[in-house]
C-alpha positions in Angstrom: 0.0 0.0 -0.2 1.4 3.4 -1.0 2.1 6.0 1.7 -0.6 8.3 0.3 -3.3 5.5 0.6 -1.9 4.7 4.2 -2.4 8.4 5.1 -5.8 8.5 3.6 -6.9 5.4 5.6 -5.4 7.0 8.8 -7.4 10.3 8.1 -10.6 8.4 7.5 -10.2 6.5 10.8 -9.4 9.7 12.5 -12.4 11.4 11.3 -14.7 8.6 12.5 -13.2 8.7 15.9 -13.4 12.4 16.1 -17.1 12.3 15.2 -17.8 9.6 17.7 -15.9 11.8 20.3 -18.0 14.8 19.2 -21.4 13.0 19.6 -20.5 11.8 23.1 -19.1 15.2 24.3 -22.2 16.8 22.6 -24.7 14.4 24.5 -22.9 14.9 28.0 -22.9 18.8 27.3 -26.7 18.6 26.5 -27.3 16.7 29.7 -25.4 19.1 31.8 -27.2 22.1 30.2 -30.7 20.5 30.9 -29.5 20.0 34.5 -28.5 23.6 34.8 -31.8 24.9 33.3 -33.7 22.8 35.8 -31.5 23.8 38.7 -31.8 27.5 38.2 -35.3 27.5 36.4 -33.9 29.2 33.4 -36.5 30.0 30.6 -35.7 29.8 27.0 -36.4 33.4 26.6 -33.6 34.3 28.9 -31.1 32.7 26.8 -29.0 34.2 24.0 -28.6 31.8 21.4 -26.0 32.6 18.5 -26.9 32.0 14.9 -25.0 29.1 13.6 -23.8 28.6 10.1 -26.3 25.8 9.9 -29.1 27.9 11.0 -28.3 30.6 8.6 -28.5 28.0 5.7 -31.7 26.9 6.9 -30.6 23.2 7.9 -31.2 23.4 11.6 -32.6 25.8 14.0 -36.2 26.7 14.8 -38.8 25.0 12.7 -41.3 27.0 10.7 -39.1 30.2 11.3 -38.1 30.9 7.9 -39.3 33.9 5.9 -42.6 33.6 4.1 -41.4 35.8 1.4 -40.8 34.4 -2.0 -38.1 36.9 -2.9 -35.2 38.5 -0.9 -34.6 36.7 2.4 -36.7 33.7 1.6 -35.7 30.6 3.3 -33.8 32.6 6.0 -34.6 31.6 9.7 -36.1 34.4 11.6 -33.8 36.1 14.2 -33.8 34.4 17.3 -35.4 36.4 20.1 -37.4 38.7 17.9 -41.0 38.0 16.6 -41.6 39.0 12.7 -43.8 41.8 12.0 -47.3 40.7 11.4 -47.4 42.0 7.9 -43.8 40.4 7.1 -43.9 38.5 3.9 -47.5 39.6 3.1 -48.2 40.4 -0.7 -49.7 43.8 -1.4 -51.3 44.9 -4.6 -49.0 47.2 -6.7 -49.7 51.0 -6.3 -47.6 52.1 -9.3 -47.3 50.9 -13.0 -45.7 52.1 -16.4 -48.0 50.6 -18.8 -45.2 48.1 -19.9 -45.7 45.6 -17.2 -43.6 46.9 -14.7 -45.3 47.6 -11.4 -44.2 48.6 -7.8 -46.2 48.3 -4.6 -44.4 51.3 -2.9 -42.5 49.4 -0.5 -38.6 49.4 -0.3 -36.3 51.0 -2.9 -37.8 52.5 -6.0 -37.3 50.2 -9.0 -34.8 51.3 -11.7 -37.7 51.8 -14.2 -39.3 54.3 -11.9 -36.1 55.9 -10.7 -35.1 56.5 -14.3 -38.4 57.9 -15.2 -38.5 60.3 -12.2 -35.1 61.5 -13.0 -36.1 62.4 -16.4 -38.9 64.8 -15.1 -42.0 62.3 -14.6 -43.8 62.5 -11.4 -44.9 59.7 -9.0 -48.6 60.6 -9.6 -48.3 59.7 -13.3 -47.5 56.1 -12.5 -50.2 55.8 -9.7 -52.7 53.0 -10.2 -56.2 54.3 -9.3 -57.7 52.3 -6.5 
């Protein structure tokens, strides 16, 4: 067996051992944490939980805490310790249109088509949809 293959086999074995040790230590840590929570009557709301890389990717973390929006930020977990705004992610009807199929609901930054039109002297009222 070549030296390279021997080293790869050793690495694979060490990775298995490291994962087993991690699982054992993690189990022990969870047990200790649960004991401390029970001893000192700690509420979850009192804990400051950091966002992990896995939670940021949406792999783990609070179930159902992802954004309901389909656009920017969709699939991201909600920030821990904060409640989402009641209107977060709700669709609203467009308030402005240019007649070419471009629309804007009036939330967030003005879209490029509208900003360009306003820069050339148009007014916002010219694009308002009558409601």
